[in-house]
N, C-alpha and C positions, 0 to 999 in steps of 0.2 A: 216902413220901404225897406227895412233890413230882409224882407223874404223877395222885395226885387232886387236886391242886390245878389241874393243867393240865385237865382234864375238865370240871372245876368251872366254869372259865374260858369254854372253850369250850360250857358248855349257856349263859352268860351270852352268848354271842356270838350263840348258835341265837335264844335268846329274843328278843335286841337287832333281830337280821334279821327275825323273823317280825313284830316290831311295826312298824318301817321299811315293810313291803311291803303294810301292812294298809290297809284302803281308807281309811283316815282321816288317812294319814300325808301330812302338808305339810311342804314345805323349809321351809328359816327365815324364807327372804326372804317366802313367801308370809305365814306366823304377822304377820306385822307389817303388813301391807298389805289381809288378809282378816277376815272378821268372823269373831265365833267360831260352831262347827257348832252346830246344833239338838242339842238334847239328846234328840231322837226316836233311835229304836234305830234301826242299818242293818237291811236286809233279811236279811243274809247272816250277823247278829248270832250267833247260834245254829251254822252253820256252821263259823264262827272258834272261837267256845268249842268245841267238840268235838274241831275238827283240834288245837288247841293242849294239850287235855287229855290227847289218844293220844302227842303228842309228848314231852309232859313223863314219862310214864307211861312211855313208851319209852328218853328219857333217864334216869330213874329205875334202871332194868333194867340199861342199857350200864354205869350207873355202879357196882350192885353186883357185877355180874360183874369190872369191870376191879378194885376195890378187893380182892374175892378174887383174882385173878391178881397185884396189885402185892403182897397178903400174900404169897404163894407163890413171888413173885420173890425177894422179900427175903430169904426160907430159902434159896435158891439162886441168891444173886449170881453166883457164878462160873458159873453156867451160862446164865447172863441175856445177850442180845446186843442192845447197843443199836438196832443195824438192825432186826430183830424186832421191837421197840415204836414204831419210826417206821413200819413196814407197817401193825401195827396201828391206827395211828391214823388213816392214810391211809384205812385201809379204813372203820374208823370215819365218817369222815367222808362217805365216798362212799356209805355207807349213810344217814346222816343227810340227804342230798342228795336220794336217790333217795325216800327217805321221802316229800319234800317234793310230789316231781313224782308221785307213785303214785294210780291210776286209784282209786275217783272224785274229784275234786279240787274245792274250793271254787273260786270263782270271782274271787277275788284272787290264787290261786297264778299265774295266768297273766303274772302280772307278775312273780313269781319267777322263773319262767324264764327269762325275757330278761337276769338279773343272776347266775344260774349257769352256769358252763362246762360245758356240755352235753358236749364232748368227753371231761372226766373219767369220764362216769358209765357204767359196767361194767355196770350193771345196769338191765335195760330198755329198752337204746339200739337203737334200730332198725339193721336190717341198710342199710348203706349199699351203692347201686346205683351199678357204676361208669360203667354204659351212661347214667345220668341227666348224666353229666358233657359226655360227648359230643353227647347231646342238648341240654344246656344252650349249647354253642357257638354262636356268630352266625349265620348263614348268610354265605356270601361276597356283597360287594357287587356287585347289577345294573348293569349297564354303564345308561347313559341313552341312550335311543335318539335320533339325531342326526337331524332331520328334514333331508332331502338335496332339492337343487335337481331338476329335471325331467333337466337334463345331468348332475348327479353320481351321479342314479339309475340312468341310462342306462350309464354308466360304471361302476356299481358289478356293475349285470347283465352287464355284458361282463365284468369281471374274474372275475366268480363262475365263468362258463361257462369261461374260460379256465383256474381255478384246478381246474373239476372234471376236465377233461383232464389236467392234470399229476399231480393225487391218482391215476386212474387208469394212471397211467404209460404215457398212449398214445404212439403211436411218432412223431406229431405236434407235436414240442417244439415246435422253430422256431415253427409256427403257432400254437400256444399261447401264446408268448412275445411273439409279434406283437401278439394280441387284449389281453395285458397293457400293452404301452408303447400301444395303443390309448387303454387308460383312462387312463395315467398321462399321457400329452399334453391329457387333461380335465380334468386337475387333481385326481385322483382318491390319496389318500395312500395306501391301502395297496398298490395299485399301482406307485405310484413306489416304494417301498421293496423290492416284488417285483423289479421293474426292475430297482433299486441292485445288488441281490445276484446277479441275472443277468450284469450285467457285472463283478460280482466273478469270477465261477464262469466267465463266459465260454458261461452255458447258453443256447444259441438264439440267441445275439447273440454277436456281437466282444469276445472278454475287455478290458476297457478300466477299468481301476482307476481312474483319475483321473475318466471320468465318474460314477461309484458315488460318489466322494468329494463330488463337488461336488452331487448328488441328497440324498446324505446331510445336509451341510452347510446345504443349503436347510429341511431339514425339521428339522433340529438350532435353528435360527433361529424357527421354530415351536413348538417344545415337543415334536415327535414324540419318543416313547419308543422306539421301534422303530430311529428314527432315530440318535439316541445310542446303543443297540447296536451297528447298525454303525459309525459312528464308532469306537467302544471297540475292536472287531475290526479296524481298521486301524490304530490307535495300538499296539496291544498287538502286532502282528504285524509291524508295520513297511512294511506294504503299501500302495504311494504314497505316503505321509508317513513322517518319521522317527519311530522308535521312541519312544515315552514311554510308560512303563508309568503314571504319573501320571496323563498324560490321559485312558490309558483307563479306569484306575480311578474318573474323576470321571464319562466319560461310562456304565461301566456302572453305577454309582449312580443319575445320573439316571434312566437307563434300568428298572431295575429298579423304582423309586418310581413309574413311570408303567406298571409292570405287564405290560412286555416281557420274555417268557420268556425270550430269549436273553441278556438283559441278565441276569436273576434267575439263571439255570442261571451264567452266565459268573463273574459273584460268589459264587454258592454255591460253586464250585468253588474258589476261591482262597480262601474262609473255610476251606473243608474241610482243603484242602492248605498253607494258609499261605502265598501266593504272593502278592508285595508286599504283604500285609494279614496282622494277628499272627490265626494260626490259632484259629477258633471254632465249635465241634460246634455248639451252640443256634443261632446267626447263620446256619450251613449249613443247620441243620435247616429252620428257618424261612421260608428261601428255596427249598430244594429242595420243601417241603410246597406252597407257594402254585403252583408247576409244575406239581408231581405231581397236584394235585387238577384242574388243566384238563386234562393227559392222560387221567385216568382219567373225567373227567364226558364225554369223546370217543369211549369204547370202550363196544363192546357185551359183551354177556354173549357171545358166539363168537370175542371177541380182536378182531384187527385185520391188517392185510395182514402177509403176511411178511415180515421184513426179514432177509436172509444178510450177516453179518458177519465176512468174509474179510479175515486178515493177509495182508499184499500180501508179507510175506518167507517167509511157509508156502507160498504159494499159486510164489512163484518159485522156492521149494526143491523144489515138487512133492510136500510134506509134508500142504498144507493141502485140504482138501475144496476141490472145483471149484464158483467162485459161480453160473456162471449157463450152460446146458444148449446145446449146439451147436444152430444152427437145423436141420441136418439131423437131426439126433436128435429132436428136436419133431416134425419134418415125418412121421418113421417111426412115432413112436407116435399120432399123428394118423391114419395109415394103418391100421394094427392096430386102431383106434378103430372107424374106418368098416369094417372087416372083423368086426367085432362082436366083438372081445378086449375081456372084460369091465373085467380089469385096467387096461388101457390106458384106458378109458375113464373108471375112477374116478379113475386120476393125473389124466388131463387136467382131469378135472372140480374136481378140488383145487388144480390149480396156477391155472387159472383164477378160483376162488372166493378163493384166498386170494393170488394175484399174487406167487407164490413165484417162484424160480430164474428170476428175468429173462421170465417171462411176462405180459403186461398182463392186469391186473383185467378180469375179461369177466364179470358174472352171467348174462348170456344164453347164453353158450356153457358156462359152466357146470351150466347148467340143460340144457341140450342133451345135455350127456355124462352127465351122470346120470340122466335119464328113459331114453336108451340103458340104461345098467346096469341100472337100477330094473325093467324089463321081465323080467329075467331072476331077478330076485328076491333081487338084491345086497341085504345088509343095509345095507353103509356108503352106497351110492348112495340107498336111502333115506332113511336119518339124515339125509344133507345135504339130499336135498330139502326134508325139515321143518324146517330151518335157513332155508331160503333162503325158504318162503314164510312162516315165524314172522315173518321181519325185514322180507322185500322189498326193494323199492330199485331201480334201474336197469329203470323200467317195468314190473316186477313189482308187483303189488299184494299186500300180507299180506294172507294165509287162514287163519286161525285153523281152519276143519275140515279143509283140505288139509292143513296142517302136522300137524294131529292124526292124519289118516289115515296118513300117512309114518312118525312117529313110532312111534306104535303097530307099523308092520309092522316097523321096524327093532328097536322093544323084543321083540317075539315071536321073533326071531332073537336074542335076546341081546346085541344091540350095545349099548354102552356109551352111544353120542353119541344114540342113538333114546332109551333110557330116561332119559338126562338132560333131552331134551327134553322128554318127557311129564310129568316131572317138574316142568320148568318150568310149562306150560299147567295142571297142576293146583294149582302153587302160586300163579299170578296168575289164575285161574278164564276162562283162554280157550281156550273152545270146550267146555269141562265145568267142573261146578261145583267151587267152590273148596275143596280139601282139603289143608291141610296135612302130614297125617298119611300121605297117599299119595305126595305130594311126596316128603316123607323117604323113603319105603320105595324110591322109583323112583332117587332121589341117593344112597341108600345103593348097591344096587347097582350104579351106574353107577361109584361112586366105588371100589368094592370091586375093580375092572376095572383100576384106574389110571386113569379119565378123568377129566383137569384139572377139567371143567367140572362134573363131578357134585362134585367135590370143592371146589370154589369155592362150590357153592351149599349143600352141607353145611354148610361155614362158615360163610356166611349166617344158615343158619337157628339155628345155635347163638349167634351173635353177637347176633341180635334175640332171642332165644325163643320164635320164631315154629314150633308143632307138637312142639315140645322145650322141655326145660327151659334156660335162659340157662346156657350155661357156655363162657366165655373159652376155657378151657384146649383146647376140644374145637375150638373155633374157632381159634384158634391152630394147631393140630393139622393141619385140613385146609386153612387158607390156606396154612402152610409145604408141604403136598405138592402144591399145584394151583401155588404159586409155581418148585416146581422143575421144571414144564413152561412157563416163564415167561409166565404170564398174567398181564396188567397187572393188574388189578382182584384179582388174590391179593396179587400184590406189594404194593400201594396198603394194602390193609385191615391185612395183617402190619407193613407198618410204623406203622399207627395205634395196633397193638394194643403193638407196644413202645415207642410214643414216649409211652402213655399208662398203659405199667405193667398191661393188661388180659390177665390170663392168663400172663404171663411178668412177668420183671424189668426194670423199666424200665431202657432203654439208648437214650442218645443218640446214641453210634458205629452199634449195628445200625439203628436206625430211620433214620439220617442215608444209608447204605448202600442200604438199602430205598428209600428215597423217591429216590435219585439214581439207581437203578435204573429205577424207575418212568417219571423223566424223558428216563431214554435208551431209551426205549420210545415216544415221541411221535411224530409225523410225521415231525417234521425228522432224525428215525434213517433216512429212507430216501436221506437224499444220502450215506449209505456206501455202497449199490451204485451211485449214480451217478459217485462219485467213482472207485470200480474199474472202471465202465465208460467212464472219460474215462482210465484207465491204460492198459485194453486196446487205445485206440484211439490209443496215444501221444500223446495231449496231456497231458504230464505237468505242465505249468502247472494247467491245469485242475485236475486231479485234487490237488493239492498246496494248493490256495488253497479246494477243499470239504474237503479232510481237517483244513486249519487251521481252519477256522471250526467244525468239530466237535471239536476239540482243546481250544480254548479254552473251549467248553461242558463239557468235563472227560470227554469219549470216550478210553478209554484205549486202542481200535483205530485211532482216529482218528490219535491221538499217535505209536504205531508204525508207522501207514503213513506218516506223513508224514515222521517220521526216518527210515524207510525210505528214501524219495524221494530227500531231502537225500542221505542215505549214497551212493545209485546214483547221485549228479551230473548226472542227467538235467534236473534243473529252472534255468531259466534265470532265477528272480526275483530272486535274491539274490547280491552278489558274491561271488567263491571263497571269500572267507578270513574271510566269516559264515557260510558254508555248513556246518563242521564245528561250529562253536558253536551255531549251531541246532539241528543233529541231536544233539548232546549234551543239551541241553534237553531237546529234546522225549524222548528215550530215559529220561533222567533221570524226566521227570514219568508215563509209562508204568512205568516198572521199577516206582515207589512207588507203583502200582495193582495188583501183583504181577505183570507180565508178563515170564514167565522168560525170553525173547528178549531185550526191552530191558534184563536185566539182567544177560545176555552181553555185550551191546551194549556196555553201560556198562564193564566190564572192558576188553572189548579197546579202546576210546578211552583208558582209560590206560595200558593194556600200551604201545600203540605212539604215544601222546603225538597222538590226534587232537582237534582242538579245546580243550585240557589241555596240561599240563606230562606227561611221563612219570612213572608212580607205580606201582611195581611191587606195593607194598603194597596200594594203593588196589585196583589191578585183581584182585590175590588176596582182597581183601574181598567187593568183586563177583560174583567167581567161586563162593566160598561158599557164599554167599547164594543162587545160583541152584543151587547144588550141592546143599546141605542142607537146604534149606527148599521149593524149587520142584522140585525133583529133574531137576534138565534133563544130559541124559548131556553135551554139548558142553562146559559149566561144569565137571563132572565131572572130562574127560577134561582139559581145562586145567590145572586144580589138579596131576593126576597131571604135566603136565610142567613145571610151575614146582617140583614138589619132584623132578624127577629132574634138572634143571638147577640149581637153586637158586635161583631168581629170584623174589625177595622173599617167598621163605620157607623156612625151612631146609631142607638139601637131604639127602632122605632117600628110598633106593633102594626100601625095603620100603613106604611111603607112596604113593610112585608109583605102584608094581605094583598096590596096592589100590585107586586111583582107577580105573584104566583097568579092571580087574576090575570095578568098579563101573559104568564107562560103558557097560561091553559089555552087561554086564546090565539097563541102564536103559533101550537102546534097540535095536532090532536094527540100527537103520544104524548105529550106533556101534560092532560087532563088528570088522569089517573093520578100523578105522583102529586099534584097540586091540590088535587083533591083532600088526600091522604094529610099533607102538610096544613094546609086550610082547617081540615078537622084536628089536626093536633092543635094547631093555634088557637083555634076557640076551645080547646079544651082546657090549654094552659091559661088563656086569659078568665075563661070560666071558672076554674079553682082556684087560681088565684085571686079571685073577687068574693071567693066562697072564705077563703083562708084570711081576708083581710077583714071581712065583717063580723061586728060583735058578737052576732049569735053563734057564730065560729069558733069564738075564740072561747066563748063559755064550754060549746059543746067539746071542742079538745082540752079543755082546763080541768073536765072531769067533774064541774059543777052542776053539770046537767047528765039526764041519764034519757032521754029522749031519742039520741042518735048516739050509734056508735062509729067509730074511725071509720070501721068499714062502708057504714053509710052512707057518709062523705065520700067516700072513693066511688061508691057506685053513683051517687046523684052527680059528679062529676063525667062519668064514663057515659051517662045518660046525657048531660051535656054536650058531649064530645058529639054522641053519635047524632042527637039533634043537630047540629050545626053540619054533620056531612050530609044529611037529609036535606036540609035546607039549600045547600051549594048544590048538593045535584038537583036539586029543584028549579035551581035559578032559570030566568028567561036565557034564551041564547041568544046571542046577535048575529043576526044574517049578514054575510057580507055582502 
């Protein structure tokens, strides 16, 4: 009967609550100061009475049911579980609270809703829409327009014209930088920042770090955020000033607060990997998110200029892709295009449209080549002509009708780019009536052929619920597919989904990595190609500084390339005793981001004692990571050698042979070194067996004249040759 008492007590609580939230309830303080209420009945008296009678009747029914249950439980006390009773009580409370909120409601129940915890109500709870959270986020603050004097306005126009040339990767880089200098001499701050970085990189100007330091220091006094970022770079790398990570951190922090994208990325990377600051995923994600939003806001649906990301260590060894086409080869393609070769026309049009492989961005030239190819009915050329007229630019006016014409031609030929463009026009109602359903059809056709823009647009449709039912899982699916091709907008929105847990499990780590990926596709990533061009021109100091600037932003390729230049020994910026230590630090940072070549280099540095003391166990540790996790053939071969000699690892001939075999299977170029190593291993083991045999002891002791020492060596050589032949004739595994 104890449970019955509890439910009676609950009934009293409910009745008391109902009385408190009634229209005539007053606070105790108010009773002392206010006049007695009038005896006139309130307008909602009948509603209150009816509602209370229903509640009393329902509570009586609950009490009857529970009393019967309690009597039954007393007969089966052994089977009664206390947890089940507590769950029943909680469920009853939820039913009671829900009954107060059930429609139709008296007017006084509005007050009760504020006192009850709506999150506990499972019945009648409206479905939450996660997109509402995204929509509720405040928009980024708008920058206040600064009124410029006529002189500053003229300097700004001069600077903007120069930056357009630089962004188009014009061959007249020096002329563009001279325009920047003219704007800087008139006191325009952004031009001063650009000029300072030009002095740092030796870009169109003579490399002069001291001049850059003076410009940064002058603007730091004025509170310029980008200047603080520049000073942070100088102190972090020790270029022109003594190394001071503390000062670098201060400048980066001030620059990040002032919304400098360089400072925000540098500080985010430090929080991400824990460099000079405690590691913090949340802080890194917050900073990366700010920069990623800027990058995404500048990207069109067609993506952006192509960026080649080349590792110098791969190119030097001849294993990486060629970063730029030879000038003679470009001229050869131009000759073919002028003679009517359609594939050459389309290829050159794409190169000029995206500015890839060392070719200057030139929409007019792209238009020329695409128009030539389109006359033959080429679907790709028609699709790209549609893209050009859809967005316009560089003297070409956007024209919806012309774009629609070319997109239709390409779509009729089942071209996915044309299908995606046609879907976009129906989605936005450009030249055709707005129809999300038709747009969805064309995007689906394009996405099914693997075109990233069709996948991206489908993701947007499912994210916003336009033309389809909102589905975050489907949005995540299509954004993931588009992100595999490196589309910036797909990466950005996929990061947002992971950050908010929409359609996927919320993951700070995954979101931060995706936001970092977006940030590394900003306009500053073109510095990778400029650094490579400087390296090809034998200007290693300029290449080193350009790679260092990106390495501070967290670019793994820039870190490994800067380390390679230091390893190569051609950089003259740092003393010889610092070279290996700096290279070791950069290799370590690149290795922590998953670079296999950097991980092997870390093993080499510990093996030979470069920039650190000799540590064979540490070398074996790095080789093992590169071998087992990154599947690097060189690391696997090195492990085999260390097992063979017992260097840092237990001497084990069988493990050494296995490592050599795995190295040969991992990469074609490792087959010959592995074959020679196995032949040597076979010779050594055979010779060792001969030397350990009793017959060999007799031969070597001089007690027998059957064989001379030269005969023994000849037998060992023949055994090694036999081992090599058997290895080369071994059956190959078909992948």
